[in-house]
Structures are given as structure tokens and as C-alpha cells.
C-alpha positions as CSV (number, residue, x, y, z in Angstrom):
1,M,-3.9,-10.6,4.0
2,T,-4.7,-6.9,3.7
3,S,-6.8,-5.5,0.9
4,I,-3.8,-3.9,-0.8
5,E,-1.8,-7.1,-0.6
6,L,-4.7,-8.9,-2.3
7,L,-4.9,-6.3,-5.0
8,T,-1.2,-6.6,-5.7
9,L,-1.5,-10.4,-5.8
10,Q,-4.5,-10.3,-8.1
11,A,-2.8,-7.9,-10.5
12,R,0.3,-10.1,-10.7
13,E,-1.7,-13.3,-11.2
14,S,-3.9,-11.6,-13.9
15,G,-0.8,-10.5,-15.8
16,I,-1.7,-6.8,-15.6
17,N,0.5,-4.0,-14.6
18,N,0.9,-4.0,-10.8
19,E,3.1,-1.0,-10.5
20,F,0.5,1.1,-8.7
21,P,-0.6,-1.7,-6.3
22,R,3.0,-2.3,-5.4
23,F,3.6,1.4,-4.8
24,A,0.5,1.7,-2.7
25,E,1.4,-1.4,-0.7
26,N,4.8,0.0,0.0
27,L,3.3,3.3,1.0
28,F,0.8,1.7,3.4
29,Q,3.6,-0.5,4.9
30,K,5.8,2.6,5.5
31,A,2.9,4.4,7.2
32,L,2.3,1.4,9.5
33,H,5.9,1.1,10.4
34,A,6.1,4.8,11.1
35,G,3.2,4.4,13.6
36,Y,0.4,6.0,11.6
37,G,-1.8,2.9,11.6
38,S,-4.5,4.4,13.7
39,E,-4.7,7.7,11.7
40,E,-6.9,8.6,8.7
41,I,-5.6,7.6,5.3
42,A,-4.5,11.2,4.7
43,A,-1.7,10.4,7.1
44,L,0.0,8.7,4.2
45,V,1.3,12.1,3.1
46,K,3.6,12.0,6.2
47,V,5.6,9.2,4.7
48,L,6.0,10.8,1.2
49,H,9.5,12.2,1.5
């Protein structure tokens, strides 16, 4: 399990708002699927369209 997936799970289990963790998880997944997995985190901007 990735760190962001764990954060999302912990937010859900704690009953706190998990809107941001879900957004971040989706963004990281999009970046990975687009082939940016080996790039710096700033590469996330490439999937914000």
C-alpha cells in the first residue's frame, strides 16, 4: 500500500474529511499511469488538465 493510499484509508476510518487525500491519490495514480513515476513530484503538474 502506498503512503497516499494509507492516508486516504486512515482518514476514512477516522471519520474525517478525506476529500484531499482522495484527490491526491487520484492525481498520483494519473501521473503513474501517464508514465511520470520516475520523475520528481513536480511532474504532477503535467496531469493537471
